[in-house]
A tleap script that builds the chain and sets N, CA, C and O, in Angstrom:
source leaprc.protein.ff14SB
mol = sequence {
  NMET LYS THR PHE VAL LEU ILE ILE SER LEU
  PHE VAL GLY ASN ALA VAL ASN ALA GLN SER
  SER GLU GLN SER LYS GLN GLN ILE ARG HIE
  VAL MET ASP ARG GLN ILE ALA GLY TRP ASN
  SER GLY ASN ILE GLU SER PHE MET SER GLY
  TYR ALA GLN PHE ASP SER LEU ARG PHE ALA
  SER GLY GLY THR VAL THR TYR GLY TRP LYS
  GLU MET LEU GLN ARG TYR LYS LYS SER TYR
  PRO THR ASN ASP LYS MET GLY ILE LEU THR
  PHE SER GLU ILE SER ILE ASP LEU ILE SER
  PHE ASP ALA ALA VAL VAL PHE GLY THR TRP
  ARG LEU LYS ARG SER ASN ASP SER PRO TRP
  GLY LEU PHE THR LEU LEU PHE ARG HIE ASN
  ASN GLY GLU TRP ARG ILE VAL HIE ASP HIE
  THR SER SER GLY CASN
}
set mol.1.N position { 101.934 138.175 125.860 }
set mol.1.CA position { 101.417 139.696 125.198 }
set mol.1.C position { 101.858 139.040 123.659 }
set mol.1.O position { 101.011 138.740 122.817 }
set mol.2.N position { 102.914 138.923 123.514 }
set mol.2.CA position { 102.904 138.686 121.818 }
set mol.2.C position { 101.979 137.340 121.595 }
set mol.2.O position { 101.271 137.406 120.590 }
set mol.3.N position { 101.898 136.441 122.171 }
set mol.3.CA position { 100.705 135.249 121.543 }
set mol.3.C position { 99.067 136.089 121.672 }
set mol.3.O position { 98.195 135.900 120.825 }
set mol.4.N position { 98.900 136.891 122.715 }
set mol.4.CA position { 97.825 137.891 122.477 }
set mol.4.C position { 97.571 138.631 121.365 }
set mol.4.O position { 96.367 138.762 121.143 }
set mol.5.N position { 98.392 139.222 120.498 }
set mol.5.CA position { 98.956 140.070 119.568 }
set mol.5.C position { 98.622 139.166 118.130 }
set mol.5.O position { 97.901 139.428 117.167 }
set mol.6.N position { 99.393 138.113 118.417 }
set mol.6.CA position { 99.371 136.794 116.852 }
set mol.6.C position { 97.793 136.538 117.150 }
set mol.6.O position { 97.211 136.638 116.069 }
set mol.7.N position { 97.120 136.325 117.914 }
set mol.7.CA position { 95.757 135.450 118.069 }
set mol.7.C position { 94.524 136.421 117.330 }
set mol.7.O position { 93.627 136.059 116.568 }
set mol.8.N position { 94.925 138.147 118.000 }
set mol.8.CA position { 93.938 139.242 117.886 }
set mol.8.C position { 94.409 139.001 116.298 }
set mol.8.O position { 93.573 138.613 115.482 }
set mol.9.N position { 95.591 139.216 115.964 }
set mol.9.CA position { 96.073 139.246 114.177 }
set mol.9.C position { 95.349 138.041 113.317 }
set mol.9.O position { 95.149 137.968 112.105 }
set mol.10.N position { 95.007 137.057 114.453 }
set mol.10.CA position { 94.536 135.711 113.014 }
set mol.10.C position { 92.982 136.360 113.084 }
set mol.10.O position { 92.665 136.537 111.908 }
set mol.11.N position { 92.333 136.613 113.599 }
set mol.11.CA position { 90.922 136.753 113.862 }
set mol.11.C position { 90.449 138.317 113.044 }
set mol.11.O position { 89.408 138.629 112.466 }
set mol.12.N position { 91.609 139.012 113.282 }
set mol.12.CA position { 91.481 140.020 112.325 }
set mol.12.C position { 91.446 140.015 111.400 }
set mol.12.O position { 90.582 140.770 110.954 }
set mol.13.N position { 92.352 139.162 110.249 }
set mol.13.CA position { 93.368 138.972 109.134 }
set mol.13.C position { 91.789 138.074 109.139 }
set mol.13.O position { 91.076 138.831 108.480 }
set mol.14.N position { 90.880 136.815 109.564 }
set mol.14.CA position { 89.759 135.846 109.060 }
set mol.14.C position { 88.975 136.592 108.724 }
set mol.14.O position { 88.528 136.524 107.579 }
set mol.15.N position { 88.488 137.689 109.742 }
set mol.15.CA position { 87.464 138.660 109.485 }
set mol.15.C position { 87.247 139.398 108.100 }
set mol.15.O position { 86.259 139.503 107.374 }
set mol.16.N position { 88.517 139.858 108.013 }
set mol.16.CA position { 88.655 140.771 106.780 }
set mol.16.C position { 88.845 139.765 105.782 }
set mol.16.O position { 88.511 140.125 104.654 }
set mol.17.N position { 89.275 138.643 105.885 }
set mol.17.CA position { 89.156 137.697 104.628 }
set mol.17.C position { 87.559 137.474 104.234 }
set mol.17.O position { 86.909 137.743 103.224 }
set mol.18.N position { 87.266 136.921 105.370 }
set mol.18.CA position { 86.044 136.292 105.053 }
set mol.18.C position { 84.891 137.953 104.296 }
set mol.18.O position { 84.202 137.843 103.282 }
set mol.19.N position { 84.997 139.193 105.076 }
set mol.19.CA position { 84.154 140.045 104.323 }
set mol.19.C position { 84.503 140.252 103.349 }
set mol.19.O position { 83.682 140.750 102.578 }
set mol.20.N position { 86.486 139.877 102.638 }
set mol.20.CA position { 86.408 140.531 100.996 }
set mol.20.C position { 86.158 138.927 99.954 }
set mol.20.O position { 86.419 138.778 98.760 }
set mol.21.N position { 85.609 137.972 100.879 }
set mol.21.CA position { 84.714 136.809 100.011 }
set mol.21.C position { 83.697 136.806 99.424 }
set mol.21.O position { 83.362 136.449 98.295 }
set mol.22.N position { 82.836 137.547 100.884 }
set mol.22.CA position { 81.467 137.764 100.415 }
set mol.22.C position { 81.471 139.223 99.721 }
set mol.22.O position { 80.412 139.442 99.132 }
set mol.23.N position { 81.954 139.762 99.686 }
set mol.23.CA position { 82.079 140.814 99.172 }
set mol.23.C position { 82.517 140.401 97.359 }
set mol.23.O position { 81.857 141.038 96.538 }
set mol.24.N position { 83.116 139.828 97.032 }
set mol.24.CA position { 84.039 139.455 95.777 }
set mol.24.C position { 83.070 138.389 95.502 }
set mol.24.O position { 83.348 137.951 94.385 }
set mol.25.N position { 81.795 137.599 96.124 }
set mol.25.CA position { 80.319 136.614 95.616 }
set mol.25.C position { 79.395 137.843 94.965 }
set mol.25.O position { 78.817 137.895 93.880 }
set mol.26.N position { 79.464 138.607 95.825 }
set mol.26.CA position { 78.652 139.091 95.420 }
set mol.26.C position { 78.741 140.279 94.345 }
set mol.26.O position { 77.723 140.848 93.948 }
set mol.27.N position { 80.162 140.649 93.856 }
set mol.27.CA position { 80.276 141.126 93.106 }
set mol.27.C position { 79.965 140.496 91.706 }
set mol.27.O position { 79.436 140.981 90.706 }
set mol.28.N position { 80.509 139.158 91.991 }
set mol.28.CA position { 80.400 137.804 91.013 }
set mol.28.C position { 78.772 137.986 90.372 }
set mol.28.O position { 78.424 138.424 89.275 }
set mol.29.N position { 77.987 137.492 91.465 }
set mol.29.CA position { 76.656 137.688 91.504 }
set mol.29.C position { 75.765 138.859 90.659 }
set mol.29.O position { 74.626 138.820 90.194 }
set mol.30.N position { 76.912 140.031 90.673 }
set mol.30.CA position { 76.239 141.530 90.270 }
set mol.30.C position { 76.475 141.351 88.417 }
set mol.30.O position { 75.825 141.706 87.434 }
set mol.31.N position { 77.458 140.784 88.587 }
set mol.31.CA position { 78.171 140.945 87.077 }
set mol.31.C position { 77.124 139.609 86.404 }
set mol.31.O position { 76.872 139.664 85.200 }
set mol.32.N position { 76.620 138.581 87.141 }
set mol.32.CA position { 75.403 137.881 86.610 }
set mol.32.C position { 74.309 137.632 86.039 }
set mol.32.O position { 73.721 136.805 85.342 }
set mol.33.N position { 74.159 139.257 86.894 }
set mol.33.CA position { 72.587 139.579 86.842 }
set mol.33.C position { 72.453 140.466 86.045 }
set mol.33.O position { 71.360 140.830 85.611 }
set mol.34.N position { 73.663 140.997 85.699 }
set mol.34.CA position { 73.157 141.993 84.916 }
set mol.34.C position { 73.502 141.280 82.871 }
set mol.34.O position { 73.374 141.723 81.730 }
set mol.35.N position { 73.974 139.976 83.559 }
set mol.35.CA position { 74.427 139.443 82.175 }
set mol.35.C position { 72.516 139.093 81.906 }
set mol.35.O position { 71.941 139.366 80.852 }
set mol.36.N position { 71.953 138.565 82.914 }
set mol.36.CA position { 70.576 137.795 82.755 }
set mol.36.C position { 70.132 139.235 82.477 }
set mol.36.O position { 70.343 139.392 81.275 }
set mol.37.N position { 69.698 140.203 82.911 }
set mol.37.CA position { 68.933 141.438 82.420 }
set mol.37.C position { 69.063 141.927 80.905 }
set mol.37.O position { 68.081 142.370 80.310 }
set mol.38.N position { 70.724 141.792 80.117 }
set mol.38.CA position { 71.098 142.285 78.624 }
set mol.38.C position { 70.410 141.104 78.261 }
set mol.38.O position { 69.480 141.458 77.537 }
set mol.39.N position { 70.406 139.995 78.392 }
set mol.39.CA position { 69.883 138.702 77.879 }
set mol.39.C position { 68.474 138.863 77.706 }
set mol.39.O position { 67.940 138.547 76.643 }
set mol.40.N position { 67.886 139.291 78.587 }
set mol.40.CA position { 66.420 138.845 78.309 }
set mol.40.C position { 65.930 140.430 78.155 }
set mol.40.O position { 64.757 140.645 78.459 }
set mol.41.N position { 66.597 141.360 77.786 }
set mol.41.CA position { 65.897 142.151 77.154 }
set mol.41.C position { 66.402 142.449 75.408 }
set mol.41.O position { 66.034 143.389 74.703 }
set mol.42.N position { 67.191 141.503 75.091 }
set mol.42.CA position { 67.165 141.204 73.583 }
set mol.42.C position { 68.676 141.805 72.998 }
set mol.42.O position { 68.915 141.930 71.797 }
set mol.43.N position { 69.993 142.275 74.508 }
set mol.43.CA position { 70.777 142.464 74.223 }
set mol.43.C position { 72.230 142.200 74.261 }
set mol.43.O position { 73.125 142.800 74.857 }
set mol.44.N position { 72.268 140.920 73.306 }
set mol.44.CA position { 73.372 140.056 73.536 }
set mol.44.C position { 74.934 141.209 73.919 }
set mol.44.O position { 75.699 140.933 74.842 }
set mol.45.N position { 75.062 142.015 73.326 }
set mol.45.CA position { 76.134 142.629 73.757 }
set mol.45.C position { 76.325 142.812 75.333 }
set mol.45.O position { 77.423 142.606 75.848 }
set mol.46.N position { 75.222 143.204 76.070 }
set mol.46.CA position { 75.095 143.891 77.379 }
set mol.46.C position { 75.473 142.322 78.147 }
set mol.46.O position { 75.999 142.299 79.260 }
set mol.47.N position { 75.142 141.103 77.420 }
set mol.47.CA position { 75.350 140.117 78.128 }
set mol.47.C position { 76.753 139.669 77.964 }
set mol.47.O position { 77.313 138.875 78.720 }
set mol.48.N position { 77.085 140.023 77.314 }
set mol.48.CA position { 78.351 139.701 76.882 }
set mol.48.C position { 79.553 140.662 77.834 }
set mol.48.O position { 80.760 140.422 77.867 }
set mol.49.N position { 78.970 141.578 78.433 }
set mol.49.CA position { 79.479 142.251 79.137 }
set mol.49.C position { 80.436 141.852 80.118 }
set mol.49.O position { 81.580 142.278 80.277 }
set mol.50.N position { 79.784 140.934 80.786 }
set mol.50.CA position { 80.164 140.153 81.575 }
set mol.50.C position { 81.248 139.021 81.040 }
set mol.50.O position { 81.528 137.900 81.466 }
set mol.51.N position { 81.611 139.598 80.211 }
set mol.51.CA position { 82.930 138.475 79.744 }
set mol.51.C position { 84.445 139.459 79.454 }
set mol.51.O position { 84.526 140.653 79.165 }
set mol.52.N position { 85.416 138.557 79.636 }
set mol.52.CA position { 86.595 139.644 79.291 }
set mol.52.C position { 87.155 139.514 77.925 }
set mol.52.O position { 87.631 138.550 77.325 }
set mol.53.N position { 86.962 140.768 77.597 }
set mol.53.CA position { 87.320 141.120 76.456 }
set mol.53.C position { 88.809 141.010 76.022 }
set mol.53.O position { 89.562 141.982 75.968 }
set mol.54.N position { 89.236 139.463 75.655 }
set mol.54.CA position { 90.345 138.813 75.661 }
set mol.54.C position { 90.406 137.646 74.782 }
set mol.54.O position { 89.786 136.611 75.029 }
set mol.55.N position { 90.909 137.756 74.091 }
set mol.55.CA position { 91.296 136.951 72.859 }
set mol.55.C position { 91.505 135.324 73.640 }
set mol.55.O position { 90.897 134.290 73.362 }
set mol.56.N position { 92.205 135.464 74.324 }
set mol.56.CA position { 92.063 134.035 75.579 }
set mol.56.C position { 90.540 133.661 76.018 }
set mol.56.O position { 90.187 132.545 76.399 }
set mol.57.N position { 89.823 134.644 75.908 }
set mol.57.CA position { 89.006 134.256 76.389 }
set mol.57.C position { 88.020 133.011 75.690 }
set mol.57.O position { 87.690 133.054 74.505 }
set mol.58.N position { 87.715 132.186 76.384 }
set mol.58.CA position { 87.405 130.368 75.819 }
set mol.58.C position { 86.245 129.885 76.375 }
set mol.58.O position { 86.081 129.388 77.489 }
set mol.59.N position { 85.383 130.097 75.408 }
set mol.59.CA position { 83.872 128.988 75.367 }
set mol.59.C position { 83.771 128.031 74.833 }
set mol.59.O position { 83.753 128.124 73.606 }
set mol.60.N position { 83.664 126.768 75.384 }
set mol.60.CA position { 83.388 125.228 75.407 }
set mol.60.C position { 81.770 124.824 75.363 }
set mol.60.O position { 81.049 124.868 76.360 }
set mol.61.N position { 81.353 124.448 74.115 }
set mol.61.CA position { 79.776 123.901 74.029 }
set mol.61.C position { 79.617 123.288 73.302 }
set mol.61.O position { 80.076 123.523 72.185 }
set mol.62.N position { 78.958 122.296 73.543 }
set mol.62.CA position { 78.711 121.781 72.507 }
set mol.62.C position { 79.180 120.804 71.494 }
set mol.62.O position { 78.651 120.365 70.473 }
set mol.63.N position { 80.574 120.540 72.191 }
set mol.63.CA position { 81.733 119.905 71.566 }
set mol.63.C position { 82.399 120.827 70.637 }
set mol.63.O position { 82.986 120.282 69.702 }
set mol.64.N position { 82.433 122.150 70.698 }
set mol.64.CA position { 83.198 123.152 70.069 }
set mol.64.C position { 84.285 124.049 71.058 }
set mol.64.O position { 83.964 124.256 72.229 }
set mol.65.N position { 85.335 124.469 70.626 }
set mol.65.CA position { 85.402 125.604 71.810 }
set mol.65.C position { 85.560 127.041 70.741 }
set mol.65.O position { 85.795 126.824 69.552 }
set mol.66.N position { 85.429 128.388 71.196 }
set mol.66.CA position { 85.813 128.744 70.538 }
set mol.66.C position { 86.386 130.093 71.739 }
set mol.66.O position { 86.082 130.277 72.917 }
set mol.67.N position { 87.419 130.940 70.708 }
set mol.67.CA position { 88.192 131.718 71.308 }
set mol.67.C position { 87.856 133.229 71.375 }
set mol.67.O position { 87.097 133.468 70.436 }
set mol.68.N position { 88.052 134.107 71.941 }
set mol.68.CA position { 88.177 135.278 71.780 }
set mol.68.C position { 86.661 135.984 71.695 }
set mol.68.O position { 85.605 135.545 71.239 }
set mol.69.N position { 87.051 137.473 72.433 }
set mol.69.CA position { 85.130 137.749 72.708 }
set mol.69.C position { 84.542 137.790 71.555 }
set mol.69.O position { 83.693 136.919 71.364 }
set mol.70.N position { 84.836 138.920 70.309 }
set mol.70.CA position { 84.652 139.021 69.310 }
set mol.70.C position { 83.855 137.676 68.768 }
set mol.70.O position { 82.628 137.669 68.673 }
set mol.71.N position { 84.688 136.528 68.420 }
set mol.71.CA position { 84.152 135.348 68.087 }
set mol.71.C position { 83.129 135.213 69.034 }
set mol.71.O position { 82.024 135.001 68.533 }
set mol.72.N position { 83.165 135.264 70.069 }
set mol.72.CA position { 82.178 134.943 71.179 }
set mol.72.C position { 80.667 135.569 70.711 }
set mol.72.O position { 79.624 135.125 70.230 }
set mol.73.N position { 81.119 136.666 71.084 }
set mol.73.CA position { 79.769 137.306 70.725 }
set mol.73.C position { 79.265 137.022 69.336 }
set mol.73.O position { 78.052 136.815 69.311 }
set mol.74.N position { 80.041 136.942 67.864 }
set mol.74.CA position { 79.378 136.438 66.697 }
set mol.74.C position { 78.512 135.332 66.396 }
set mol.74.O position { 77.560 135.235 65.621 }
set mol.75.N position { 79.340 134.098 67.594 }
set mol.75.CA position { 78.580 133.099 67.523 }
set mol.75.C position { 77.339 133.356 68.415 }
set mol.75.O position { 76.253 132.992 67.965 }
set mol.76.N position { 77.373 133.779 69.289 }
set mol.76.CA position { 76.040 133.924 70.179 }
set mol.76.C position { 74.905 134.814 69.332 }
set mol.76.O position { 73.713 134.611 69.562 }
set mol.77.N position { 75.391 135.977 68.175 }
set mol.77.CA position { 74.018 136.270 67.413 }
set mol.77.C position { 73.601 135.355 66.463 }
set mol.77.O position { 72.514 135.251 65.895 }
set mol.78.N position { 75.056 134.426 66.330 }
set mol.78.CA position { 74.353 133.341 65.141 }
set mol.78.C position { 73.527 132.168 65.741 }
set mol.78.O position { 72.908 131.414 64.990 }
set mol.79.N position { 73.517 132.033 66.903 }
set mol.79.CA position { 72.450 131.259 67.127 }
set mol.79.C position { 71.304 131.367 67.700 }
set mol.79.O position { 70.448 130.531 67.990 }
set mol.80.N position { 71.404 132.944 67.890 }
set mol.80.CA position { 70.494 133.796 69.065 }
set mol.80.C position { 70.268 134.584 67.889 }
set mol.80.O position { 71.087 135.485 67.709 }
set mol.81.N position { 69.413 134.465 67.104 }
set mol.81.CA position { 69.507 136.326 66.335 }
set mol.81.C position { 68.395 136.723 66.405 }
set mol.81.O position { 68.122 137.751 65.785 }
set mol.82.N position { 67.386 136.060 67.169 }
set mol.82.CA position { 66.001 137.174 67.675 }
set mol.82.C position { 65.310 136.709 68.593 }
set mol.82.O position { 65.437 135.509 68.836 }
set mol.83.N position { 64.556 137.357 69.225 }
set mol.83.CA position { 64.399 137.575 70.547 }
set mol.83.C position { 63.733 136.732 71.096 }
set mol.83.O position { 63.781 136.697 72.325 }
set mol.84.N position { 62.762 135.626 70.266 }
set mol.84.CA position { 62.214 134.234 70.328 }
set mol.84.C position { 63.116 133.283 70.608 }
set mol.84.O position { 63.020 132.385 71.443 }
set mol.85.N position { 64.467 133.645 69.480 }
set mol.85.CA position { 65.270 132.306 69.670 }
set mol.85.C position { 66.308 132.840 71.536 }
set mol.85.O position { 67.315 132.261 71.943 }
set mol.86.N position { 65.727 133.807 72.113 }
set mol.86.CA position { 66.530 133.577 73.108 }
set mol.86.C position { 66.072 133.547 73.583 }
set mol.86.O position { 66.697 133.172 74.575 }
set mol.87.N position { 64.752 133.722 73.929 }
set mol.87.CA position { 63.662 133.824 75.315 }
set mol.87.C position { 64.360 134.404 76.643 }
set mol.87.O position { 65.141 135.356 76.624 }
set mol.88.N position { 63.956 133.671 77.854 }
set mol.88.CA position { 64.063 134.191 79.082 }
set mol.88.C position { 65.118 133.304 80.034 }
set mol.88.O position { 64.812 132.334 80.728 }
set mol.89.N position { 65.999 133.702 79.930 }
set mol.89.CA position { 67.278 132.870 80.767 }
set mol.89.C position { 67.553 133.363 82.095 }
set mol.89.O position { 67.650 134.510 82.532 }
set mol.90.N position { 67.673 132.020 82.731 }
set mol.90.CA position { 67.684 131.799 84.310 }
set mol.90.C position { 68.388 131.379 84.795 }
set mol.90.O position { 68.683 130.257 84.381 }
set mol.91.N position { 69.123 131.872 85.907 }
set mol.91.CA position { 70.532 130.956 86.186 }
set mol.91.C position { 70.131 130.769 87.605 }
set mol.91.O position { 69.881 131.777 88.266 }
set mol.92.N position { 69.997 129.015 88.411 }
set mol.92.CA position { 70.081 128.702 89.385 }
set mol.92.C position { 70.724 127.751 89.807 }
set mol.92.O position { 71.466 127.208 88.989 }
set mol.93.N position { 70.690 127.283 91.008 }
set mol.93.CA position { 71.854 126.572 92.149 }
set mol.93.C position { 72.947 126.721 91.530 }
set mol.93.O position { 73.444 125.859 90.806 }
set mol.94.N position { 73.600 128.239 91.843 }
set mol.94.CA position { 74.637 128.839 91.499 }
set mol.94.C position { 75.154 128.380 92.700 }
set mol.94.O position { 74.552 128.299 93.771 }
set mol.95.N position { 76.974 127.910 92.321 }
set mol.95.CA position { 77.963 127.968 93.601 }
set mol.95.C position { 78.685 128.826 93.180 }
set mol.95.O position { 78.852 128.965 91.969 }
set mol.96.N position { 79.281 129.602 94.090 }
set mol.96.CA position { 80.999 130.599 93.867 }
set mol.96.C position { 81.970 130.389 94.688 }
set mol.96.O position { 82.134 130.875 95.807 }
set mol.97.N position { 82.789 129.456 93.959 }
set mol.97.CA position { 84.384 128.621 95.006 }
set mol.97.C position { 85.220 129.953 94.764 }
set mol.97.O position { 85.399 130.134 93.560 }
set mol.98.N position { 85.839 131.038 95.655 }
set mol.98.CA position { 86.561 131.765 95.337 }
set mol.98.C position { 87.966 130.619 95.404 }
set mol.98.O position { 88.123 129.877 96.374 }
set mol.99.N position { 88.738 130.632 94.436 }
set mol.99.CA position { 90.202 130.029 94.355 }
set mol.99.C position { 91.096 130.978 94.566 }
set mol.99.O position { 92.179 130.434 94.781 }
set mol.100.N position { 91.163 131.913 94.602 }
set mol.100.CA position { 92.529 132.745 95.136 }
set mol.100.C position { 91.818 134.697 95.318 }
set mol.100.O position { 90.749 134.907 94.746 }
set mol.101.N position { 92.213 135.414 95.776 }
set mol.101.CA position { 92.246 136.660 95.545 }
set mol.101.C position { 91.169 136.823 94.397 }
set mol.101.O position { 90.018 137.237 94.532 }
set mol.102.N position { 91.944 136.308 92.968 }
set mol.102.CA position { 91.560 137.327 92.320 }
set mol.102.C position { 91.084 135.983 90.849 }
set mol.102.O position { 91.394 135.909 89.660 }
set mol.103.N position { 90.203 135.116 91.789 }
set mol.103.CA position { 90.124 133.918 90.586 }
set mol.103.C position { 88.818 132.869 91.378 }
set mol.103.O position { 89.152 132.049 92.233 }
set mol.104.N position { 87.670 133.000 91.052 }
set mol.104.CA position { 86.561 132.492 90.885 }
set mol.104.C position { 86.003 131.419 90.392 }
set mol.104.O position { 85.866 131.594 89.181 }
set mol.105.N position { 85.485 130.062 90.824 }
set mol.105.CA position { 84.942 128.849 89.411 }
set mol.105.C position { 83.524 129.005 90.134 }
set mol.105.O position { 83.447 129.065 91.361 }
set mol.106.N position { 82.312 129.070 89.228 }
set mol.106.CA position { 80.592 129.161 89.418 }
set mol.106.C position { 80.320 128.464 88.473 }
set mol.106.O position { 80.545 128.354 87.268 }
set mol.107.N position { 79.443 127.723 89.780 }
set mol.107.CA position { 78.764 126.186 88.856 }
set mol.107.C position { 77.518 126.814 89.021 }
set mol.107.O position { 77.237 127.714 89.813 }
set mol.108.N position { 76.562 126.073 87.929 }
set mol.108.CA position { 75.274 126.731 88.172 }
set mol.108.C position { 74.136 126.042 87.155 }
set mol.108.O position { 74.624 125.186 86.417 }
set mol.109.N position { 73.079 126.211 87.035 }
set mol.109.CA position { 72.419 125.583 85.671 }
set mol.109.C position { 71.770 127.404 84.732 }
set mol.109.O position { 71.772 128.544 85.197 }
set mol.110.N position { 71.466 127.069 83.818 }
set mol.110.CA position { 71.006 127.591 83.185 }
set mol.110.C position { 70.047 127.446 82.726 }
set mol.110.O position { 70.064 126.233 82.521 }
set mol.111.N position { 68.323 128.114 82.063 }
set mol.111.CA position { 67.272 127.819 81.547 }
set mol.111.C position { 67.112 128.406 80.570 }
set mol.111.O position { 67.692 129.486 80.679 }
set mol.112.N position { 66.478 128.278 79.325 }
set mol.112.CA position { 66.195 128.908 78.409 }
set mol.112.C position { 64.110 128.988 78.471 }
set mol.112.O position { 63.527 127.942 78.188 }
set mol.113.N position { 63.547 129.816 78.715 }
set mol.113.CA position { 62.032 129.664 78.360 }
set mol.113.C position { 61.633 130.468 77.189 }
set mol.113.O position { 61.849 131.678 77.113 }
set mol.114.N position { 61.001 129.720 76.208 }
set mol.114.CA position { 61.122 130.262 74.989 }
set mol.114.C position { 59.641 129.801 74.515 }
set mol.114.O position { 59.481 128.591 74.680 }
set mol.115.N position { 58.663 130.388 74.035 }
set mol.115.CA position { 57.754 130.092 73.228 }
set mol.115.C position { 57.061 128.547 73.090 }
set mol.115.O position { 55.999 128.099 73.521 }
set mol.116.N position { 58.138 127.952 72.303 }
set mol.116.CA position { 58.264 126.332 71.862 }
set mol.116.C position { 58.791 125.475 72.528 }
set mol.116.O position { 58.608 124.330 72.115 }
set mol.117.N position { 59.546 125.619 73.657 }
set mol.117.CA position { 60.696 124.578 73.988 }
set mol.117.C position { 61.162 125.806 75.542 }
set mol.117.O position { 60.740 126.884 75.961 }
set mol.118.N position { 62.369 124.694 75.987 }
set mol.118.CA position { 62.417 125.020 77.232 }
set mol.118.C position { 63.726 124.445 77.481 }
set mol.118.O position { 63.862 123.583 78.349 }
set mol.119.N position { 64.879 124.939 76.651 }
set mol.119.CA position { 66.409 123.689 76.829 }
set mol.119.C position { 67.038 124.764 78.193 }
set mol.119.O position { 66.762 125.908 78.553 }
set mol.120.N position { 67.802 123.922 78.578 }
set mol.120.CA position { 68.528 124.069 79.581 }
set mol.120.C position { 69.490 122.904 80.022 }
set mol.120.O position { 69.448 121.694 79.797 }
set mol.121.N position { 70.583 123.879 80.897 }
set mol.121.CA position { 72.040 122.961 81.371 }
set mol.121.C position { 72.805 123.113 82.424 }
set mol.121.O position { 72.363 123.615 83.457 }
set mol.122.N position { 74.198 122.651 82.285 }
set mol.122.CA position { 75.182 123.695 82.744 }
set mol.122.C position { 76.054 124.315 82.915 }
set mol.122.O position { 76.488 124.269 81.764 }
set mol.123.N position { 76.699 124.875 83.395 }
set mol.123.CA position { 77.541 125.871 83.502 }
set mol.123.C position { 78.815 125.551 84.130 }
set mol.123.O position { 78.422 124.666 84.890 }
set mol.124.N position { 80.185 125.658 84.368 }
set mol.124.CA position { 81.534 126.215 84.815 }
set mol.124.C position { 82.047 127.398 84.433 }
set mol.124.O position { 82.628 127.384 83.348 }
set mol.125.N position { 82.000 128.385 84.997 }
set mol.125.CA position { 82.583 129.453 84.890 }
set mol.125.C position { 84.074 129.340 85.301 }
set mol.125.O position { 84.478 128.458 86.059 }
set mol.126.N position { 84.898 130.336 84.722 }
set mol.126.CA position { 86.128 131.129 85.292 }
set mol.126.C position { 85.939 132.279 85.164 }
set mol.126.O position { 85.705 132.807 84.077 }
set mol.127.N position { 86.024 133.025 86.524 }
set mol.127.CA position { 86.179 134.860 86.474 }
set mol.127.C position { 87.320 134.932 87.190 }
set mol.127.O position { 87.531 134.238 88.185 }
set mol.128.N position { 87.926 135.576 86.832 }
set mol.128.CA position { 89.266 136.771 87.112 }
set mol.128.C position { 88.622 138.236 86.859 }
set mol.128.O position { 88.096 138.901 85.966 }
set mol.129.N position { 89.115 138.333 88.616 }
set mol.129.CA position { 89.556 139.724 88.897 }
set mol.129.C position { 90.506 140.545 88.121 }
set mol.129.O position { 91.721 140.362 88.202 }
set mol.130.N position { 90.129 141.182 87.590 }
set mol.130.CA position { 91.173 142.184 86.757 }
set mol.130.C position { 90.718 143.899 86.746 }
set mol.130.O position { 89.575 144.285 86.502 }
set mol.131.N position { 91.620 144.594 86.995 }
set mol.131.CA position { 91.417 145.897 86.547 }
set mol.131.C position { 90.141 146.401 88.042 }
set mol.131.O position { 89.238 147.203 87.805 }
set mol.132.N position { 90.286 145.885 89.212 }
set mol.132.CA position { 89.028 146.126 89.690 }
set mol.132.C position { 87.401 145.447 89.568 }
set mol.132.O position { 86.408 145.737 90.236 }
set mol.133.N position { 87.540 144.519 88.540 }
set mol.133.CA position { 86.522 143.903 88.032 }
set mol.133.C position { 86.660 142.486 87.644 }
set mol.133.O position { 87.582 141.923 87.053 }
set mol.134.N position { 85.299 141.932 88.207 }
set mol.134.CA position { 85.457 140.257 87.925 }
set mol.134.C position { 84.366 140.007 86.361 }
set mol.134.O position { 83.276 140.252 85.843 }
set mol.135.N position { 85.585 139.387 86.212 }
set mol.135.CA position { 84.732 138.767 84.232 }
set mol.135.C position { 84.648 137.430 84.395 }
set mol.135.O position { 84.750 136.946 85.523 }
set mol.136.N position { 84.388 136.404 82.931 }
set mol.136.CA position { 84.796 135.671 82.673 }
set mol.136.C position { 85.543 135.764 81.730 }
set mol.136.O position { 85.266 136.480 80.768 }
set mol.137.N position { 86.700 135.022 81.815 }
set mol.137.CA position { 87.825 134.047 81.249 }
set mol.137.C position { 87.352 132.730 80.681 }
set mol.137.O position { 87.964 132.185 79.762 }
set mol.138.N position { 86.605 132.377 81.056 }
set mol.138.CA position { 86.568 130.690 80.470 }
set mol.138.C position { 85.226 129.922 80.765 }
set mol.138.O position { 85.084 129.593 81.942 }
set mol.139.N position { 84.267 129.598 79.936 }
set mol.139.CA position { 82.964 129.236 80.156 }
set mol.139.C position { 82.973 128.238 79.426 }
set mol.139.O position { 83.215 128.192 78.220 }
set mol.140.N position { 82.568 126.970 80.506 }
set mol.140.CA position { 82.109 126.088 79.516 }
set mol.140.C position { 80.456 125.268 79.551 }
set mol.140.O position { 80.166 124.675 80.590 }
set mol.141.N position { 79.877 125.275 78.889 }
set mol.141.CA position { 78.590 124.750 79.170 }
set mol.141.C position { 77.716 123.654 78.571 }
set mol.141.O position { 77.422 123.637 77.375 }
set mol.142.N position { 77.395 122.928 79.271 }
set mol.142.CA position { 76.383 121.854 77.945 }
set mol.142.C position { 74.812 121.986 78.230 }
set mol.142.O position { 74.047 122.633 78.946 }
set mol.143.N position { 74.786 121.005 77.261 }
set mol.143.CA position { 73.040 121.147 77.053 }
set mol.143.C position { 72.445 119.672 78.086 }
set mol.143.O position { 72.710 118.484 77.903 }
set mol.144.N position { 71.843 120.111 78.842 }
set mol.144.CA position { 70.657 119.084 79.597 }
set mol.144.C position { 69.328 118.437 78.635 }
set mol.144.O position { 68.315 117.845 79.008 }
set mol.145.N position { 69.620 118.675 77.775 }
set mol.145.CA position { 68.455 118.596 76.571 }
set mol.145.C position { 68.678 116.841 76.457 }
set mol.145.O position { 68.015 116.185 75.653 }
savepdb mol mol.pdb
quit
């Protein structure tokens, strides 16, 4: 009987973990979808809502590292001052790996479609679950051009 209870407990525990994992992945994907919608409407602040508003937020790209949510917002505004510069953003080939109950690594491809070019590249994001929300705490983005 004890063996039976142990086996049932393991199956139930695994089912709950699998359901929780899928739910976390859906929540992370939802954050990214909201970022795309914000970007494509020309709203950098809305795009930035996917990032944790921490001073320790880290963004690495183009050989530089920027720390802090406000500093990252200013970097985006300087780099993308107009809707034409922002273009239309898409993410593809997204892989979400939960590494603990409150942390996930996301890898994928980003693309901008603009009137005169179509830059693209790769990204690796570290998401953390804090206060009931998934947010990006580390972003390493590279250019594939």
